[in-house]
Legacy VTK file of the C-alpha trace (Angstrom):
# vtk DataFile Version 3.0
C-alpha trace
ASCII
DATASET POLYDATA
POINTS 473 float
19.461 3.951 35.694
18.656 1.174 33.496
17.795 2.513 29.939
16.075 0.683 27.018
16.366 1.973 23.448
14.207 0.379 20.867
13.886 0.554 17.227
10.181 -0.930 16.058
9.425 -3.562 13.554
7.687 -2.023 10.633
4.222 -3.589 9.746
3.953 -2.356 6.027
5.212 -5.166 3.427
6.674 -2.736 1.390
9.352 -1.763 4.364
9.940 -5.671 5.031
10.198 -6.239 1.363
13.222 -3.613 1.301
14.807 -5.254 4.492
15.118 -8.375 2.669
17.764 -6.628 0.665
19.220 -4.081 2.968
19.142 -4.042 7.020
21.284 -1.367 8.507
22.476 -0.785 11.902
20.106 1.383 14.421
22.880 4.010 14.419
20.551 6.477 15.665
20.146 4.619 18.766
24.032 4.254 19.061
24.163 8.010 19.056
21.698 8.326 21.814
23.228 5.629 23.902
26.588 7.442 23.398
25.477 10.687 24.956
24.195 8.756 28.150
26.813 8.663 30.891
28.245 5.388 31.436
27.338 4.904 35.204
23.819 4.061 33.407
23.107 0.739 31.861
21.846 1.036 28.354
20.553 -1.520 26.055
19.354 -1.207 22.464
16.519 -3.556 21.373
16.120 -3.852 17.605
12.692 -5.314 17.068
13.480 -5.750 13.232
15.864 -8.663 14.205
13.192 -10.717 16.345
11.326 -13.561 14.970
8.513 -12.830 17.600
8.748 -8.968 17.956
6.266 -8.819 20.917
7.689 -11.712 22.564
11.010 -10.251 22.559
9.873 -6.846 23.579
7.773 -8.074 26.630
10.660 -10.190 27.691
12.954 -7.189 27.355
10.338 -5.202 29.678
9.810 -7.695 32.311
13.448 -8.799 32.202
15.510 -5.735 32.111
13.009 -3.408 34.134
13.890 -0.219 32.643
13.343 3.003 34.128
13.515 4.961 31.002
12.517 3.433 27.543
13.226 5.540 24.450
11.715 4.914 20.925
12.815 5.935 17.282
10.499 5.850 14.298
9.533 6.964 11.084
6.114 8.210 10.333
4.862 4.776 9.164
6.006 3.252 12.597
4.039 5.963 14.673
1.123 4.002 15.565
3.502 1.122 16.463
5.511 3.235 18.819
2.201 4.461 20.511
1.180 0.937 21.074
4.629 -0.137 22.473
4.384 3.195 24.775
1.049 2.071 26.009
2.559 -1.199 26.869
5.238 0.251 28.774
2.668 2.330 30.837
1.030 -1.030 31.616
3.794 -3.149 32.367
6.346 -0.590 33.991
4.138 2.114 34.959
7.168 3.922 36.847
9.185 4.055 33.756
9.546 7.270 31.837
8.873 7.024 27.949
10.574 9.404 25.273
10.232 9.301 21.698
12.461 10.547 19.085
13.394 10.080 15.432
11.965 11.616 12.064
8.161 11.441 13.014
8.935 12.990 16.344
10.661 16.048 14.799
8.163 16.654 11.800
4.733 15.900 13.749
5.294 15.965 17.463
2.036 16.719 18.280
0.826 13.291 16.722
2.516 11.860 20.132
0.536 13.677 22.333
-0.886 11.031 24.156
-0.794 10.041 27.929
1.696 7.085 27.726
4.593 9.431 26.216
6.373 11.741 28.699
8.729 13.371 26.135
9.158 13.807 22.485
12.670 14.795 21.349
12.717 16.701 18.094
15.704 16.973 16.046
19.186 15.749 16.910
18.732 13.742 19.978
22.190 13.549 21.968
21.785 16.859 23.659
18.446 16.572 24.577
18.814 12.721 26.116
21.426 13.765 28.055
19.341 16.580 29.828
16.392 14.441 30.122
18.798 12.079 31.935
20.275 14.454 34.306
16.806 15.902 34.899
15.341 12.252 35.912
18.462 11.557 37.936
17.664 14.774 40.352
13.973 14.235 40.168
13.326 17.541 38.004
10.346 17.926 35.592
11.077 17.888 31.698
9.639 20.800 30.941
11.740 23.608 29.381
14.581 21.432 27.896
15.473 22.635 24.694
14.497 20.428 21.579
11.943 18.598 23.870
8.167 18.447 23.563
6.145 17.541 26.898
2.972 15.820 25.643
-0.499 17.459 26.831
1.684 19.888 29.110
3.327 22.107 26.307
3.385 23.409 22.656
6.164 22.166 20.405
8.397 25.053 19.603
7.925 26.575 16.245
10.103 25.518 13.318
12.648 22.842 13.700
15.388 22.815 16.691
18.773 23.976 16.119
21.062 21.360 14.958
24.655 21.349 16.699
27.754 21.381 15.389
28.644 17.966 14.109
31.925 17.909 16.084
30.174 17.988 19.539
28.437 14.493 18.669
29.845 11.393 20.154
30.748 8.442 18.336
27.760 5.914 18.445
28.090 3.148 20.791
28.327 -0.183 18.542
29.176 -2.319 21.190
25.423 -2.403 21.911
24.504 -4.806 19.044
26.001 -7.393 16.827
27.529 -5.828 13.559
27.456 -9.242 12.052
23.504 -9.370 11.773
23.430 -6.103 9.820
23.942 -6.009 5.878
23.143 -4.833 2.403
23.055 -6.125 -1.056
26.150 -5.187 -2.488
27.112 -4.830 -6.146
30.405 -3.741 -7.566
32.195 -3.966 -11.044
34.175 -7.023 -11.506
32.857 -8.951 -8.527
34.961 -12.114 -7.798
33.599 -15.764 -8.325
31.941 -16.484 -4.642
31.840 -13.043 -3.331
29.175 -12.663 -0.871
25.839 -10.538 -1.902
25.202 -9.705 1.430
28.252 -8.818 3.223
27.942 -7.338 6.917
27.632 -3.888 6.519
28.282 -0.719 9.049
26.466 2.633 8.622
28.493 5.902 8.942
27.562 9.378 8.707
30.178 11.839 7.573
28.105 14.868 7.499
24.522 16.562 8.036
22.263 18.087 5.762
22.575 19.344 2.004
22.949 22.583 -0.106
20.177 21.725 -2.254
16.112 22.548 -1.813
14.203 20.069 -3.352
10.641 20.861 -2.910
9.541 17.457 -1.615
12.365 16.954 0.830
12.664 17.699 4.391
16.271 17.831 5.092
16.995 21.541 4.110
14.237 22.347 6.901
15.993 19.856 9.535
19.490 21.280 9.192
19.540 24.406 7.242
22.703 23.823 5.695
25.337 21.195 4.975
27.761 20.304 8.256
30.628 17.973 7.429
31.959 16.301 10.607
35.614 16.761 11.427
37.593 14.449 8.775
39.689 12.741 11.646
36.950 11.782 13.826
35.303 10.170 10.602
38.520 8.248 9.743
39.046 7.004 13.133
35.263 5.821 13.178
35.709 3.864 9.967
39.321 2.727 10.914
37.803 1.173 14.348
34.942 -0.865 12.309
35.198 -4.555 12.052
32.827 -4.612 9.061
34.807 -4.314 5.559
31.703 -2.864 3.813
30.618 0.554 4.825
27.051 2.564 3.753
27.368 6.239 3.780
23.861 7.616 5.335
24.774 10.781 4.054
22.406 13.022 2.159
25.137 13.775 -0.138
28.669 12.660 0.352
30.525 14.692 -2.327
28.518 18.051 -2.460
31.332 19.727 -0.250
34.012 18.756 -2.734
36.708 20.126 -0.262
35.628 18.131 2.652
35.262 14.872 0.409
38.778 15.023 -0.719
40.086 15.791 2.578
38.305 12.714 3.776
39.292 10.594 0.849
43.185 11.583 1.414
42.894 10.991 5.218
41.656 7.545 4.642
44.322 6.760 2.158
47.042 8.133 4.405
45.799 6.079 7.146
45.830 2.879 4.972
42.031 2.343 5.755
40.859 -0.265 3.152
37.004 -0.698 2.905
34.339 -0.932 0.439
31.832 2.036 0.286
28.256 3.147 -0.848
27.371 6.490 -1.006
24.952 8.979 -1.946
25.539 11.856 -4.804
23.916 14.190 -6.998
24.324 13.982 -10.891
25.398 17.561 -10.667
28.329 16.699 -8.335
29.423 13.863 -10.416
29.600 15.856 -13.542
31.280 18.865 -11.791
34.020 16.805 -10.243
34.449 13.265 -11.852
38.275 13.476 -10.533
36.594 13.575 -6.943
34.764 10.262 -7.737
37.525 8.616 -9.706
39.648 9.154 -6.315
36.818 7.777 -4.175
36.711 4.704 -6.317
40.552 4.060 -6.032
39.931 4.022 -2.258
37.041 1.597 -2.350
33.855 3.292 -3.792
31.737 0.504 -5.112
28.672 2.255 -5.670
26.684 5.543 -5.423
22.961 6.335 -5.237
21.709 8.981 -8.039
18.248 10.375 -7.717
16.980 10.451 -11.267
13.479 11.022 -9.943
11.591 11.389 -13.441
12.527 10.838 -16.985
11.299 14.317 -18.118
12.917 17.627 -17.481
9.565 19.012 -16.609
8.881 16.903 -13.714
12.141 17.695 -12.417
11.679 21.268 -12.691
8.440 21.153 -10.701
10.366 19.717 -7.738
13.392 21.957 -7.871
15.605 19.181 -8.548
18.175 21.332 -9.841
19.167 18.817 -12.705
18.099 17.482 -15.974
17.593 14.267 -17.645
20.798 14.557 -19.947
22.683 15.665 -16.712
21.410 12.282 -14.939
22.360 10.284 -17.834
25.848 11.936 -18.347
26.340 11.277 -14.538
25.324 7.569 -14.843
27.554 6.960 -17.907
30.691 8.901 -15.884
30.323 6.359 -13.029
30.328 3.373 -14.698
33.253 4.463 -16.710
34.950 4.690 -13.555
33.701 1.232 -12.162
31.062 2.479 -9.978
27.671 0.940 -9.721
24.878 3.121 -9.972
21.589 2.830 -8.001
19.132 4.943 -9.969
16.274 5.936 -7.768
13.027 6.838 -9.649
9.571 8.379 -8.487
6.282 7.753 -9.545
3.219 10.147 -8.875
-0.409 9.255 -7.676
-1.399 11.223 -10.812
0.446 8.676 -12.998
-1.449 7.809 -16.038
-1.062 4.189 -18.022
1.026 6.057 -20.368
3.188 7.641 -17.586
3.811 4.236 -16.134
4.720 3.226 -19.933
6.958 6.011 -20.570
8.853 5.173 -17.410
9.029 1.498 -18.006
10.628 2.079 -21.490
13.153 4.472 -19.976
14.268 2.252 -17.594
14.184 -0.536 -20.322
16.549 1.401 -22.613
19.130 2.780 -19.825
22.594 1.136 -18.980
22.656 -1.469 -16.249
21.904 -0.240 -12.784
20.363 -0.871 -9.451
16.824 0.540 -9.786
14.278 1.665 -6.965
10.908 3.187 -7.194
9.125 5.309 -4.728
5.924 7.415 -4.752
6.624 11.321 -4.737
5.386 11.927 -1.091
6.368 15.175 0.422
7.439 15.163 4.145
5.708 16.551 6.532
6.906 20.006 7.349
7.512 20.803 3.650
5.456 23.344 1.646
4.564 20.377 -0.868
3.141 18.405 2.081
0.764 21.243 3.018
-0.053 21.844 -0.581
-1.181 18.110 -0.670
-2.598 17.785 2.705
-6.326 18.800 1.574
-6.310 15.683 -1.037
-5.022 13.100 1.326
-7.593 10.378 1.150
-6.851 8.185 4.139
-7.767 9.248 7.791
-4.310 8.577 9.323
-1.720 9.189 6.474
1.064 8.685 8.812
0.377 4.927 8.788
1.392 4.938 5.016
3.803 7.353 4.718
6.682 4.962 3.495
7.224 6.941 0.165
5.937 3.846 -1.265
2.235 4.243 -0.813
0.163 7.090 -2.716
-1.614 9.460 0.118
-3.731 11.436 -2.674
-6.219 9.703 -5.168
-4.642 7.850 -8.029
-5.535 8.559 -11.855
-5.955 4.955 -12.461
-7.733 2.754 -10.055
-5.708 1.940 -6.965
-5.542 -1.858 -7.702
-4.297 -1.181 -11.178
-1.912 1.472 -9.871
-0.408 -1.031 -7.622
-0.392 -3.765 -10.446
1.598 -1.493 -12.655
3.817 -0.235 -9.747
4.624 -3.793 -8.953
5.429 -4.517 -12.674
7.820 -1.692 -13.002
9.480 -2.602 -9.646
9.989 -6.071 -11.192
11.181 -4.704 -14.392
13.607 -2.685 -12.347
15.409 -5.643 -10.560
16.518 -7.029 -14.033
18.494 -4.062 -14.603
20.705 -4.681 -11.763
24.560 -5.167 -12.785
24.144 -8.288 -10.736
22.407 -9.933 -13.667
24.582 -8.729 -16.092
28.255 -10.055 -15.040
29.313 -13.582 -15.200
30.510 -14.757 -11.785
29.927 -17.676 -9.508
27.655 -16.970 -6.522
26.968 -18.788 -3.179
24.067 -21.099 -3.080
23.034 -19.536 -0.107
23.019 -15.989 -1.608
21.298 -17.073 -4.569
18.229 -18.272 -2.260
18.304 -15.342 -0.397
17.973 -12.917 -3.246
15.286 -14.985 -4.966
13.037 -14.993 -1.953
13.905 -11.492 -1.520
12.921 -10.152 -5.125
9.521 -12.627 -4.908
8.568 -10.832 -1.393
9.915 -7.290 -2.861
7.823 -7.599 -5.865
4.518 -9.016 -4.286
4.790 -6.060 -1.713
4.432 -3.376 -4.601
1.781 -5.286 -6.359
-0.180 -5.855 -2.991
-0.011 -2.246 -1.557
-3.980 -1.685 -2.404
-4.372 -4.082 0.555
-3.163 -1.594 3.055
-5.906 0.895 2.205
-9.665 1.091 3.529
-11.956 -1.372 1.434
-13.763 1.567 0.303
-10.835 3.134 -1.791
-9.612 -0.110 -3.275
-11.959 -0.166 -6.145
-11.228 3.659 -6.606
LINES 1 474
473 0 1 2 3 4 5 6 7 8 9 10 11 12 13 14 15 16 17 18 19 20 21 22 23 24 25 26 27 28 29 30 31 32 33 34 35 36 37 38 39 40 41 42 43 44 45 46 47 48 49 50 51 52 53 54 55 56 57 58 59 60 61 62 63 64 65 66 67 68 69 70 71 72 73 74 75 76 77 78 79 80 81 82 83 84 85 86 87 88 89 90 91 92 93 94 95 96 97 98 99 100 101 102 103 104 105 106 107 108 109 110 111 112 113 114 115 116 117 118 119 120 121 122 123 124 125 126 127 128 129 130 131 132 133 134 135 136 137 138 139 140 141 142 143 144 145 146 147 148 149 150 151 152 153 154 155 156 157 158 159 160 161 162 163 164 165 166 167 168 169 170 171 172 173 174 175 176 177 178 179 180 181 182 183 184 185 186 187 188 189 190 191 192 193 194 195 196 197 198 199 200 201 202 203 204 205 206 207 208 209 210 211 212 213 214 215 216 217 218 219 220 221 222 223 224 225 226 227 228 229 230 231 232 233 234 235 236 237 238 239 240 241 242 243 244 245 246 247 248 249 250 251 252 253 254 255 256 257 258 259 260 261 262 263 264 265 266 267 268 269 270 271 272 273 274 275 276 277 278 279 280 281 282 283 284 285 286 287 288 289 290 291 292 293 294 295 296 297 298 299 300 301 302 303 304 305 306 307 308 309 310 311 312 313 314 315 316 317 318 319 320 321 322 323 324 325 326 327 328 329 330 331 332 333 334 335 336 337 338 339 340 341 342 343 344 345 346 347 348 349 350 351 352 353 354 355 356 357 358 359 360 361 362 363 364 365 366 367 368 369 370 371 372 373 374 375 376 377 378 379 380 381 382 383 384 385 386 387 388 389 390 391 392 393 394 395 396 397 398 399 400 401 402 403 404 405 406 407 408 409 410 411 412 413 414 415 416 417 418 419 420 421 422 423 424 425 426 427 428 429 430 431 432 433 434 435 436 437 438 439 440 441 442 443 444 445 446 447 448 449 450 451 452 453 454 455 456 457 458 459 460 461 462 463 464 465 466 467 468 469 470 471 472
């Protein structure tokens, strides 16, 4: 069989703006490809890399003539996936179409259309192997665990069981050019002429999280925190041609025993890489020696979810931390030489004074990379169900990128966008890259300036993504 796996190009300018700073490997498709027996020919088509995505897509369909086309996608990409699936039905009517990814997992009924043959929910390696086996044998796709057949069956209640991570194959990175994926990279004590956008590999060392933040779908998807076998993670990292590794775990250090074992195993093997990871302030404050050890083996930066600058707002989302704890973790990491990426949220209900309070807090904080999202619960959470009656757009999935308010804003939408964009712009001024004194490559300077301009403009103009009737509200 010829199998084409497709990652769509997003349409929202906010997502495209983020990609100016960070474009990471399509690792989910690498896992899926690895689950397919090698006797089949598999190709990965990452339309984010294409200058003319539609033309590239049509060329792949007509040139490769796949028997099976698989798509991944987030909720804001669901409409694009449906359109691409309809194109398969028109251009290659004999090909089967399978859709997976985050949106397929949390909202499978949204893919109940004629041009999609199967919707994979949850971890996709086991289901895709079963789908390929069924197609080879000429069997129907009904009855495969974790697979919903549109228009013919009802999705299983709840979320599919996530398998033991030890059973997952290593992702097939041979299906893309690793040099085309990058992330802006800050570190303390940067050398002159050090690249700002080095080639970056994505690695997942664990799945799930022990916390239960009310807006987050992760606890529902995985049920618990599940680390991979240490040796398999070390083998994967050691094999990477890229020097820089972006961990996409939900929290890298929440299982301290596993995190220590992984650090020591990497050190024993002599693996020398630069790392960026996600952490919680509670973990940092509880185990600073663990973060120190990781810095010794290459940890340059860590994401901390600050979320809100007041304790009451943190309690409302069951964050399990305080503003003081966040600040203590920030100082701890900086003292260790680890750059902090501070993630903040705004709410649709934010007033002008709320925006001013956040802006003042960010202005007074020590240097950090800062990002700002709109608190947008994921489908499948209780918070999303509570929000649903107030959603003010017909298809909220199209705007579900965590950077568009899905419920009415307290200030007029256009003003909300301006205040939001101003906050994003002020946040970029806090980056440690602006506070150091080191020579930068001219090409990197041009890249970061252009990326910042697109990024800021995307947020200041989010109101244009809404129906005209809402823009003045």
